[in-house]
N, C-alpha and C positions, 0 to 999 in steps of 0.2 A: 850393344843392346839396341833394340828396336822400339820405337813408339809408333803406334798406329793412331792417326788422327782422323776422326770422323769428319767428313767435309761439312755436313749439315750441322750448324749451331756450334761447331768448334772453330772452323775456318770461315765459313760463310753463314750469314744471318738468313736462315731459311724463312723465318716469318716475314721479314721485310721483302725478300726476294719473291716469295710465293704470293704475297699480297699484290705486289706490282705486276707479276706475271698474270694473276687472275684478272685484275682490272683490264689489262691490255688484251687478254685473250677473249674475255666476254665482249669487249668493245669491238674487236676485229671480227667477231662472229655475230655482230648485230644485236647484242643484248646489253642494255644499260646496267652498269654495276651500281649496287647500293651497299651500304656498310654491313648489313646483315649477311650478305653473300659470303664474306670471308669467314665469318664464324661458322656458317653452315658447312662451307668447304673444309674448314679446319677440323670440325667435329667428325665429318665423314672420313677425311684423310687419316686422322688419328685412329679411328675405329678399324679402318682397313689395314693400316700398317700393323696394328696389334694382331689382327687375323693372320697377317703374313708372318709375324714373329712366331705365332703358334702353329705355323705350317699349313694353315687352311687356305691360304692364297699365295701365289707367287708375287714377287715384286712387279713383274710385268702385268699381272692381272690387276693389281692395285692401281697402276697409273691410268688404266682405262675405266675400271669400275667406279673410281671416285668421281669421274665426270658423268658416268651414266647416272649415278645417284644424285649428283648435284643438279643435273639438268631436270630431273624429276622434282627435286625439292624446291627449286626456284621457278618451276613451271616455264622453262625455257626450251623453245623448239630449236635446239642446237645439236648437231651431230657430235656425240661424245668423243669419237675418234679425232675429229678435227679440233675440238676444244682441247683434248689431251695433247695433241701435237703442237698446237699453238702455245699452250702453257709451258711445255718443256722448252720450246724454242725461246720463249720470252724469259724463262727462268735462267737459261744458259747465257743469253745475251746480256741481261741486266743482273750482274752479281753484286751483292752487298757484303762487305767483309764484316766480321765480328769485330767490335771495338778492341783495340790493342792486340790484334792477331799478329802483327809484325813483331811486337815485343815478345810475345809467346814464342814465335818461331826463332827469333834471335837468341832467346835464352836457351833453346834446345839445340840450335845449330852447332855442329862440331862436337857435341857431347853424346848425341844419339843418332842413329839412323832413323830417318823420318819417312813415313809412308802415309799418304792420304787415301782414304777409302770411302766408299759410299754403298748404297743398297744393292748394287749389282744389277741395275736395270740395263737391259740391252735393247737396241733398236735395229 
């Protein structure tokens, strides 16, 4: 038997990781982060991933469009492509595990074949 584990929020804490990545990405692109930026980003991100689930956007379109919309929403003169690239690099570099993830994996190890999956973003 196989179990497919979604990487985001099953193995890795996406909220913590994306918050850290957003702060670092905005700073490295010359824009000061404030607390409301993450909520704006999160709202945009959620909306666009829903559109991707409905087939109206591809995952690769989401990763750029969320920063096009964020740049407009926070009135930041930042290249959305550069911000998107920086965000992904920071997200990959600084990973945060979901609490007790090792206990989960230990409980499944040897009983099931495990596969980790994500949204299928390609670069």
